NUTI-961606 format. One record per residue (C-alpha): x negated, y negated, z. Coordinates in steps of 0.05 Angstrom, whole numbers, plus 5000, padded with zeros to 4 digits. Each point is the difference from the previous one (the first is absolute). Layout:
REM residues N
XYZ
...
This chain:
REM residues 521
225303152282
501950664999
506050025038
505650434961
506849815010
505650604980
505649924973
505349775057
505850415013
504449555027
507350185010
503249234994
506950264986
502950095063
507150584983
507449785033
498750595056
492449655026
504549344995
505850225041
494950295044
496049415011
506049505018
503250455048
493350215045
497049214991
493450514995
493149574977
496050424947
492250145033
494449774963
495550565010
492350094966
497350674993
491950104986
498150644980
497350474933
506450364952
504150445039
499250375068
501849685051
500749254971
504650244954
504850285036
499649415053
503149604950
503550374968
503650205070
499749205014
502849714940
506450535007
502049715057
500649354964
494249625009
493949614953
494450414992
493349794971
495450504986
492049894990
497650534971
492350264998
499250544940
494750385015
497950134930
500449454953
500850364937
506750195020
505049534981
506650365007
501949675053
505750195052
503950564982
506949935039
506950414979
506249664972
504150235067
494649535040
501849484967
506650074995
500550085071
495449385020
504949574953
505650215040
497349805069
499449454969
491750055012
494349774945
492950354989
494449484971
492950354979
493349644995
493750315009
492750064981
495550624981
494850185078
494250024945
501049124992
501950005073
493750235029
494849694949
494849655024
500749424951
507349894976
503250345077
499849455025
504349544939
504750595005
501350035071
500849235005
506150134945
502950465051
500049485049
502949494939
505350524984
502450105078
500049145002
504650034939
506250345026
505949565010
501050395062
494850185054
498450765019
504050225055
496150614999
493250244979
498450794984
493850294976
498150694984
493850294977
504150714972
497650074939
503150644964
496650024943
494150285048
497650654976
495150145060
506350095039
498049505053
505349544980
494949385007
494649664968
494249615019
500549454947
507750055012
499749915061
495949434994
503949604949
506350115044
497249725050
497649404963
506749904974
502750085074
494749505033
502549604943
507149995010
499749905072
497449355003
504349714945
506750225029
503049615070
499250385068
506750255006
499450544942
500250665021
493550424980
500050745001
493150494995
501750654964
493850465017
498250625017
498550395067
492550064993
498649354979
500849705065
495250395024
495649744950
502649205026
496950315067
493750134975
499549404950
498849475058
493350335013
497550174935
501549184984
495449935068
494250444973
500749744919
499149365023
493550055042
496250544942
502649424949
500049405038
507549844961
507350205037
504050394945
507249765000
503550595025
507749734973
499150284935
498750695030
506250065035
507049694989
502049875072
493949544997
502849634951
506549825010
497849805077
500950225063
507449845003
502150564947
502950595012
496850804976
504050514980
495850664999
502250664959
496150675004
498850444930
504549714945
503450374953
506449854954
499949664933
505749304997
504150084938
498850815001
506050374987
502450475052
499450634972
493550364986
497950204924
507849774990
506550404994
498050705018
505350675017
496949925081
499149294998
493349635044
500949345031
494349615008
496649895072
501849335008
507150164985
499850555043
496449635065
503549325009
501449955071
494649525041
496649985059
497349375031
494949955064
495749395004
492650154989
494450235042
493450164995
499750715027
505350084943
499850694964
499049834929
498750714977
503450344943
507049995041
501049264993
502849884925
504349444977
504049874945
499949444948
506949985000
501249995076
493649504999
504049524968
506750045035
496149815060
496749424971
507149694971
504050245063
493349555043
500949464948
506549904990
503750185061
499849455054
500450375066
494650524977
495249484979
501349565050
498250455058
494150384969
497049294976
500649705073
496750665025
494450014947
500650835005
496550414946
504550494983
498550804964
505150244952
500550684986
505350404963
503750645027
503750554966
507749644994
505349524972
499549224983
499849565073
505549594999
500449245023
501150145066
494850605005
494749504973
501349495056
500150565047
492950284979
497849285008
502649895054
497150655032
493449924979
499349275030
503050185058
494750674996
494149505010
502149765050
501950535039
493950474997
500550585051
504550445028
507950104986
497049624927
505950234942
496650214947
504350334951
507750115005
504850404950
507749974984
504450674990
507150034999
499950505041
496450665021
503650575007
495550355061
494649545037
496450605038
499550404925
496849374965
494749835063
498750675001
497950004924
496549375006
495850325060
498250664972
500649914925
498449354992
494549755042
495950594987
500450004919
497249265006
494750185051
497750574953
499849494930
499049305026
493049834989
500049455044
501250305063
495650624988
493249484986
502149655073
492850245041
500549535045
505149795055
507350235004
503850414952
506550304995
500450705027
506950265016
507349844990
504750205051
508049945010
502049785063
508149854986
503250164941
499549134980
492650055012
493650234966
493349805038
492950084960
494349925050
493849674986
494650395039
492549845008
493550375032
497649625047
494550445044
502050614974
507449995017
505549944959
503149205027
506549704961
500349324986
505949844968
506350214957
504249914942
507450095033
505150154944
507049845011
505450464959
507849695001
506050074967
497749364965
492450114981
493750115023
495049495034
492850115023
497149545048
492750035030
497250135076
493749955031
498050275064
494849565015
500449365033
493949624976
500749654932
494350394965
504550364961
506849724974
500450514939
499550725007
495150284941
503850204937
507149815016
501449624940
498750614960
505450445038
504149284997
500250004925
501250754993
506449925046
503249604934
499050664960
501950375063
507249594999
500150164921
499350855016
504449945056
505849724944
498350524955
500050615045
506949895029
496949775069
502149185002
505249794939
499949394962
500849255025
505949794962
499249404965
507849554986
499349564953
504449324991
504149964955
502049364967
506749864976
501650014934
503449384972
505250204949
502649444956
506549924975
501050244928
506649814966
501250614954
504649924944
505750384987
500050664949
503950404970
499050744994
501550214940
494150014947
500349794925
496750614956
499049474947
503050004922
499750674963
500249734931
497550624969
506050435011
497550454930
492550175035
498050565038
499150894977
507050015010
502449464941
494550404959
505250594993
496150525061
502750425046
498650475054
499150654970
503450345063
503549895058
495049885074
501250435047
499949585056
507249685024
504350654946
503150275065
503049355016
501449654933
504050724988
504549865062
501549414989
502850174928
503950605041
502849485042
501849434955
503750634943
504450175067
502049285020
503149974926
502950655006
502949755065
502449354973
503950364937
503450435049
501949505046
502249624941
504050614969
């Protein structure tokens, strides 16, 4: 077959630290399979899962058959995986051989054989078609997507039903999946043969029991340095290290999919790792079957507790659509003046978004955000209006509650009918609220939340210290005749340094001798 197996990079040697952690926690490592092109989201997800002490089998699809460089991972990544007790095993094939009409069936069958040869069935199957080497800027090529779907469908049928399947797709791919059923009917009527729709959609290739993670415009390169262009006098951080905060929300067909919806590959890899390795998160998400959209925001890295809160909020948001739905929450350690922060949100932040947001400016029909008011010191209301019979009618509002501990945003809809469940353009404002919280900290309107690190007690071993003398030997001086003075060299003149001290000492000596002679007499 044309199946290419890369060199296996598996860490069988467990360090002492990893062994002690395994004995103390008794957590069994998961067996996770990743199918993706080289680099991109697949690499970020594989590394994040392996760093948590799990065994990863990564099936790499090379888009360029002439490129034999393989996967380049840094030594820091290898050491962190080894210390955590994880492993990474690579296998793969070229995209051309996978989609080839002549020998592609044998390569696809070889994928199923590779899956069946595993000592332990996969606990999770992760599939994505993000090709970081694509120069078109779209991120997904048709042949790469088809190859991923073929491998995903074969692997899905080879694993048991308990395997958790995760499909990572773009937000606009969901619209294509909705229209694909109608296109299949038209094509089958024209050509008399129904095409296999599963080879053009990763969720369909994995099956109905798969969970979908959707992302916007991707940015960030796994393994890239933190600074742009190396060390500088004024260092510039890469965008993926500035926008480290994450917002999770249930995906809906009416979600804004403009340029404001952007996702970091590193953050998406962490989201996949949390969904795969955390039982509390995975059980809730897979039981509800909710599609989640991942958006990167300006801020710091989320902790494990923050990830759990984000997934829980996204699931609850999918259940409770309508009034009083919690849309955003940001925490502060303190706010010097609540009234000042509320006025800044209403008079500075919101008008700037109305002027610069392309998504809000292009709303042609229906309701749209018009103005912001401050009814009290602790509340800011952004009002949506709609033109009905040449009259401006209030449709709903976005309520932002400001307190000493942070800001909370929720929706309120005035209409009692079920036709309006979401305010148009509210997603743009909610995502911009993350920037508003960061700007408030920079401007001194709020204080950054304090994080307290848990210090582990250091166990110091008793060391027997032997008694030592303070006298130090200077060694044996065998040659006493060496040196310039032994050769007859003398200093030409006396140094000026210490001359007064020497004269005083000589005067005292003579005086003592005179006193002694006088006392004897």
